[in-house]
C-alpha positions as CSV (number, residue, x, y, z in Angstrom):
1,X,0.2,-0.1,0.2
2,X,1.6,3.2,-1.3
3,X,0.3,5.6,1.6
4,X,2.6,8.9,2.2
5,X,0.8,9.5,5.8
6,X,0.5,7.5,8.9
7,X,-3.2,6.1,9.8
8,X,-3.1,8.7,12.8
9,X,-2.7,11.4,10.5
10,X,-5.5,10.1,8.0
11,X,-7.8,9.5,11.3
12,X,-7.2,13.7,12.3
13,X,-8.5,14.5,8.9
14,X,-11.7,12.4,8.9
15,X,-12.5,13.7,11.9
16,X,-12.0,17.3,11.5
17,X,-14.2,16.7,8.3
18,X,-17.1,15.0,10.2
19,X,-17.0,17.5,12.7
20,X,-17.6,20.0,10.1
21,X,-20.2,17.6,8.7
22,X,-22.1,17.4,12.0
23,X,-22.1,21.3,12.0
24,X,-23.9,21.3,8.9
25,X,-26.2,18.4,9.5
26,X,-24.9,16.2,6.9
27,X,-25.5,12.3,7.1
28,X,-22.6,12.1,4.2
29,X,-20.6,14.0,2.1
30,X,-20.4,13.1,-1.8
31,X,-17.0,13.6,-2.6
32,X,-15.5,14.3,-6.1
33,X,-12.5,16.2,-6.0
34,X,-9.8,14.1,-6.2
35,X,-7.7,16.4,-3.6
36,X,-10.4,15.5,-1.1
37,X,-10.1,12.2,-1.6
38,X,-6.2,11.9,-1.5
39,X,-6.4,14.3,1.5
40,X,-9.0,11.7,3.4
41,X,-7.5,8.5,2.2
42,X,-4.7,8.7,0.0
43,X,-6.1,7.6,-3.2
44,X,-3.9,8.5,-6.1
45,X,-4.9,8.6,-9.7
46,X,-5.8,10.6,-12.6
47,X,-9.1,8.6,-13.3
48,X,-11.3,11.6,-12.1
49,X,-11.9,12.5,-16.0
50,X,-14.1,9.8,-15.5
51,X,-17.1,9.5,-12.9
52,X,-15.9,8.6,-9.4
53,X,-17.3,9.4,-5.9
54,X,-16.1,8.9,-2.6
55,X,-18.8,8.5,-0.1
56,X,-17.9,9.6,3.5
57,X,-21.1,8.6,5.9
58,X,-21.1,10.6,9.1
59,X,-20.2,7.5,11.3
60,X,-17.0,7.8,9.3
61,X,-17.2,4.8,6.8
62,X,-15.9,5.7,3.1
63,X,-17.1,3.8,0.2
64,X,-15.7,4.2,-3.2
65,X,-17.8,3.5,-6.4
66,X,-14.5,4.3,-9.4
67,X,-14.6,2.4,-12.6
68,X,-12.7,-1.1,-12.9
69,X,-9.7,0.5,-14.0
70,X,-9.1,2.1,-10.8
71,X,-10.3,-0.7,-8.8
72,X,-6.5,-2.1,-8.3
73,X,-5.4,2.0,-8.1
74,X,-7.7,2.5,-5.2
75,X,-6.4,-1.1,-3.5
76,X,-3.1,-0.2,-3.9
77,X,-3.0,3.7,-2.9
78,X,-5.6,4.3,0.0
79,X,-7.0,3.1,3.0
80,X,-10.6,2.6,1.4
81,X,-11.7,-0.9,2.2
82,X,-15.1,-0.9,0.6
83,X,-14.6,0.0,-3.2
84,X,-17.0,-0.9,-5.8
85,X,-17.0,-0.4,-9.4
86,X,-19.9,1.0,-11.8
87,X,-20.1,-0.8,-14.9
88,X,-19.0,0.6,-18.3
89,X,-21.8,-0.2,-20.9
90,X,-23.8,1.4,-23.6
91,X,-25.7,3.8,-22.0
92,X,-24.4,3.5,-18.8
93,X,-25.3,5.8,-16.5
94,X,-22.8,5.6,-13.1
95,X,-24.9,8.5,-11.6
96,X,-28.0,6.1,-11.1
97,X,-25.4,3.3,-10.3
98,X,-23.9,5.3,-7.6
99,X,-27.9,6.0,-6.3
100,X,-28.3,2.4,-5.8
101,X,-25.1,2.1,-3.9
102,X,-26.2,4.6,-1.5
103,X,-29.7,2.7,-1.6
104,X,-27.8,-0.3,0.1
105,X,-25.8,1.9,2.3
106,X,-28.8,2.5,3.7
107,X,-28.9,6.4,3.2
108,X,-32.1,6.8,1.4
109,X,-33.7,10.2,2.5
110,X,-30.3,11.3,3.9
111,X,-29.1,14.7,3.9
112,X,-26.0,14.5,1.3
113,X,-23.3,17.4,1.3
114,X,-21.9,17.4,-2.4
115,X,-18.7,18.8,-3.9
116,X,-20.1,20.5,-7.1
117,X,-17.1,22.9,-7.4
118,X,-14.7,20.5,-8.8
119,X,-12.7,19.6,-12.3
120,X,-13.9,15.7,-10.9
121,X,-17.5,16.6,-11.6
122,X,-18.4,17.8,-15.1
123,X,-21.3,19.7,-16.0
124,X,-23.0,16.6,-17.5
125,X,-22.6,14.7,-14.4
126,X,-23.9,17.3,-12.2
127,X,-27.2,17.5,-13.9
128,X,-27.1,13.6,-14.1
129,X,-26.7,13.3,-10.3
130,X,-28.8,16.1,-9.5
131,X,-32.2,14.2,-11.5
132,X,-30.9,10.7,-9.9
133,X,-30.9,11.5,-6.7
134,X,-34.0,14.6,-6.7
135,X,-36.5,12.5,-4.8
136,X,-34.1,9.9,-3.2
137,X,-32.5,12.5,-0.8
138,X,-31.8,16.4,0.3
139,X,-28.8,17.4,-1.4
140,X,-26.8,20.4,-0.5
141,X,-23.8,22.0,-2.2
142,X,-21.0,21.8,0.4
143,X,-18.2,22.6,-2.0
144,X,-16.1,24.9,0.6
145,X,-16.5,22.0,3.4
146,X,-13.2,20.3,2.8
147,X,-10.9,23.4,1.2
148,X,-10.5,25.3,4.2
149,X,-9.4,22.4,6.1
150,X,-6.4,21.4,3.6
151,X,-5.5,24.8,3.8
152,X,-3.8,24.8,6.9
153,X,-1.0,22.0,6.4
154,X,-0.1,19.5,9.2
155,X,3.7,19.0,10.4
156,X,3.8,16.0,8.1
157,X,2.5,18.1,5.3
158,X,4.8,20.7,5.7
159,X,7.5,18.1,5.5
160,X,6.7,17.4,1.9
161,X,6.1,20.9,1.3
162,X,10.0,21.9,2.2
163,X,11.2,19.1,0.2
164,X,9.3,20.2,-2.9
165,X,10.8,24.0,-2.2
166,X,14.2,22.3,-2.4
167,X,13.7,20.6,-5.3
168,X,12.6,23.9,-6.9
169,X,15.4,25.8,-6.0
170,X,17.0,23.3,-7.8
171,X,15.5,22.9,-10.9
172,X,16.4,27.1,-11.3
173,X,19.9,26.5,-9.8
174,X,20.7,23.8,-12.7
175,X,18.7,25.3,-15.6
176,X,20.4,29.1,-15.3
177,X,23.8,27.9,-16.8
178,X,21.7,27.2,-20.1
179,X,19.9,30.3,-20.3
180,X,22.4,31.5,-22.9
181,X,22.1,33.2,-26.4
182,X,21.2,30.1,-29.0
183,X,19.6,27.8,-26.2
184,X,16.8,26.0,-26.5
185,X,13.9,26.3,-24.5
186,X,13.4,22.5,-24.7
187,X,16.4,21.9,-23.2
188,X,15.9,24.4,-20.2
189,X,12.3,22.8,-19.8
190,X,13.4,19.2,-20.0
191,X,16.3,20.0,-17.2
192,X,14.4,21.5,-14.7
193,X,11.4,18.9,-14.8
194,X,14.1,16.0,-14.7
195,X,15.9,17.4,-11.7
196,X,12.7,17.2,-10.1
197,X,12.2,13.5,-11.0
198,X,15.4,12.7,-10.0
199,X,14.8,14.3,-6.9
200,X,11.8,12.1,-6.0
201,X,9.3,14.7,-7.3
202,X,6.0,14.0,-9.1
203,X,4.7,15.5,-12.2
204,X,2.9,18.9,-11.7
205,X,-1.0,19.6,-11.7
206,X,0.0,21.7,-14.5
207,X,2.7,22.2,-17.4
208,X,5.7,24.3,-16.6
209,X,5.4,27.8,-18.1
210,X,8.1,29.0,-20.4
211,X,8.0,31.8,-22.8
212,X,10.9,34.0,-24.2
213,X,10.8,36.9,-26.8
214,X,7.1,38.3,-26.8
215,X,5.8,35.1,-25.4
216,X,8.0,35.9,-22.2
217,X,4.6,38.2,-21.1
218,X,2.5,35.0,-21.2
219,X,1.5,33.2,-18.1
220,X,0.1,30.1,-19.2
221,X,1.7,27.2,-21.5
222,X,1.5,27.1,-24.8
223,X,3.1,24.7,-27.4
224,X,6.1,25.5,-29.3
225,X,9.5,26.1,-28.6
226,X,12.3,28.5,-29.9
227,X,15.9,29.2,-29.3
228,X,16.9,32.2,-27.5
229,X,18.4,35.4,-29.2
230,X,21.5,37.4,-28.1
231,X,19.0,39.9,-26.6
232,X,16.3,38.1,-25.0
233,X,14.0,37.8,-22.1
234,X,12.6,34.1,-20.8
235,X,9.6,33.9,-18.2
236,X,9.6,30.9,-16.3
237,X,6.9,29.8,-13.7
238,X,7.2,26.5,-12.4
239,X,6.5,24.0,-9.3
240,X,8.2,21.2,-8.1
241,X,5.7,18.9,-6.8
242,X,6.7,16.3,-4.0
243,X,3.8,13.8,-3.0
244,X,1.5,16.1,-4.7
245,X,2.4,18.8,-2.7
246,X,3.5,22.0,-4.8
247,X,5.7,24.7,-4.7
248,X,5.5,27.3,-7.2
249,X,8.3,29.6,-8.4
250,X,8.9,32.5,-10.9
251,X,11.5,34.3,-12.6
252,X,12.3,36.4,-15.8
253,X,15.9,35.9,-17.1
254,X,17.5,38.8,-19.3
255,X,19.7,37.7,-22.1
256,X,22.2,40.3,-22.9
257,X,21.5,43.7,-21.6
258,X,18.6,44.7,-19.4
259,X,16.5,47.6,-20.8
260,X,15.9,50.4,-18.4
261,X,12.5,48.9,-18.6
262,X,13.1,46.1,-17.3
263,X,15.6,47.5,-14.6
264,X,12.2,50.2,-13.4
265,X,9.7,46.8,-13.5
266,X,11.9,44.8,-11.4
267,X,12.6,47.5,-8.7
268,X,8.7,48.0,-8.7
269,X,7.9,44.2,-8.3
270,X,10.7,43.8,-5.6
271,X,9.3,46.2,-3.6
272,X,5.8,44.8,-4.3
273,X,6.9,41.5,-3.1
274,X,8.4,43.1,0.0
275,X,5.0,44.7,0.8
276,X,3.1,41.3,0.1
277,X,5.7,39.4,2.5
278,X,5.0,42.0,5.1
279,X,1.3,41.7,4.5
280,X,1.1,37.8,4.9
281,X,0.8,37.6,8.7
282,X,-1.7,35.6,10.6
283,X,-5.4,37.5,10.9
284,X,-4.9,39.6,7.8
285,X,-7.0,38.8,4.7
286,X,-6.1,37.4,1.4
287,X,-7.4,40.7,0.1
288,X,-5.3,42.7,2.4
289,X,-2.3,41.2,0.7
290,X,-3.6,41.8,-3.0
291,X,-4.0,45.8,-1.8
292,X,-0.8,45.6,-0.5
293,X,0.8,44.5,-4.1
294,X,-1.4,46.9,-6.2
295,X,-0.5,49.7,-3.6
296,X,3.3,49.5,-4.9
297,X,2.3,48.8,-8.4
298,X,-0.1,51.5,-8.7
299,X,2.0,53.9,-7.0
300,X,4.4,53.5,-9.5
301,X,2.2,53.9,-12.2
302,X,2.5,50.2,-13.5
303,X,-1.4,49.8,-13.0
304,X,-1.9,48.7,-16.6
305,X,0.7,46.0,-16.4
306,X,-0.4,44.0,-13.4
307,X,-2.9,41.3,-12.6
308,X,-6.4,41.3,-10.9
309,X,-4.7,38.7,-8.5
310,X,-1.1,38.3,-7.2
311,X,-1.4,34.5,-6.0
312,X,-2.8,31.7,-4.3
313,X,-3.0,29.0,-1.9
314,X,-1.3,25.8,-3.1
315,X,-1.0,22.0,-1.9
316,X,-1.9,18.6,-3.1
317,X,-2.9,19.6,-6.4
318,X,-4.0,17.4,-9.3
319,X,-4.3,18.4,-12.7
320,X,-5.4,20.8,-14.3
321,X,-4.0,23.5,-12.2
322,X,-2.3,23.3,-9.3
323,X,-3.9,27.0,-7.9
324,X,-6.0,26.4,-4.8
325,X,-8.4,28.0,-2.7
326,X,-8.3,30.8,-1.8
327,X,-6.7,33.6,-4.2
328,X,-5.0,36.6,-3.3
329,X,-7.4,39.3,-4.9
330,X,-9.5,42.4,-4.1
331,X,-11.9,42.1,-1.3
332,X,-11.0,38.9,-0.7
333,X,-12.0,38.0,3.2
334,X,-10.3,34.7,3.8
335,X,-8.2,34.8,6.6
336,X,-4.6,34.3,6.8
337,X,-3.6,31.6,9.4
338,X,-0.5,29.9,10.2
339,X,0.7,26.7,8.2
340,X,-0.9,27.6,5.1
341,X,1.5,27.3,1.6
342,X,1.2,30.4,-0.2
343,X,2.5,31.5,-3.8
344,X,2.7,35.0,-4.7
345,X,3.6,36.4,-7.8
346,X,4.6,40.0,-9.0
347,X,3.4,39.7,-13.0
348,X,4.5,42.5,-14.4
349,X,3.5,42.7,-18.4
350,X,4.3,45.7,-20.4
351,X,2.8,44.9,-24.0
352,X,3.1,48.3,-25.7
353,X,7.2,47.6,-25.3
354,X,7.4,43.9,-24.9
355,X,8.9,44.0,-21.6
356,X,8.2,41.1,-19.0
357,X,9.3,41.2,-15.1
358,X,7.8,38.5,-13.1
359,X,9.3,37.5,-9.8
360,X,7.6,34.8,-7.7
361,X,8.0,33.1,-4.4
362,X,5.7,30.4,-2.1
363,X,5.9,30.8,1.5
364,X,4.4,28.9,4.9
365,X,2.7,31.2,7.0
366,X,3.6,31.4,10.7
367,X,2.3,33.1,13.8
368,X,4.7,36.1,12.6
369,X,7.1,36.7,9.2
370,X,6.1,34.3,6.7
371,X,8.9,31.5,6.0
372,X,10.2,31.7,2.4
373,X,10.2,28.2,0.9
374,X,13.3,29.3,-1.4
375,X,16.4,30.1,-0.2
376,X,17.5,31.7,-3.6
377,X,17.5,35.7,-3.4
378,X,15.2,37.8,-5.6
379,X,17.6,39.8,-7.7
380,X,17.7,40.5,-11.4
381,X,18.8,37.7,-13.3
382,X,21.2,38.5,-16.4
383,X,22.7,36.1,-18.5
384,X,25.4,37.6,-21.0
């Protein structure tokens, strides 16, 4: 069994979830988020691209309904004892097969909390689920029950997070010597991902973002590679993942001579990052952190070149994105607590001049100043 946490750890997580269920008077949770399943049981798969559901009852019993292809995956990676499969066939309705399983569990007429807000439940499957349960049970949207629990990391989780931070640093350290005129983006990308794998890391929940020249202004992955010019810029956004726990980082590297515009944007971004670190304190809100970022950037006259968010929580996450709840944006009243793992990016993209400057760091929040997960300094990176 490939479990990465002790049974005592899983028991604490389940107890915390059941306490929230009791507060909301729920008889059972119907879990569709892969992150919730991994956190509660260790179940590790990308089979959530199909219909699957983990049922957690108020008495603590867990039952998984999945496809036959994931039966052994669940047996080998989780502590779930009751694993059932829905049958692929013409006009198959896994939602109806789920209802039949719930009936077998004695849950007719129960009150269910359902995770709707997840990539693990498509709109089509959600509609089929609602129809199947319409007269069977009372259903409530409980998408926000587990994410706040997962946002606060345990000591054991933070141990994995720190390893991921070391691997993220190593990825940049190994990539920097390769970033020169004529370098192939593909070689840089392969090196960064390769050293993470060699260090025991995992695939990240989304692709590393890499773009040079005008594409340095992008903050999403796209297909296609190019070679660096003698005067160039390349933006890297990457995250080492260890036991699925992510630590993203971000940098823009200049090849050749930095322009005065690069230098100005860097000084603004660095000042904004310092302000964000100061605001990232227990009791402040995620909106407060964004305001610290925007206050510096806007005062420097760069409002047109920033984004409307400057980071987010991270943790054990599955495709298609390593981004977690909550996010740093204006008026977000989610409160910062100790032992959160947070990524902040000071993305400045001047499309008028095709100039990018995008430093970003990840942190563990504490009862005072946040703990950086990188030992590398925030400095202008120039390769000549």
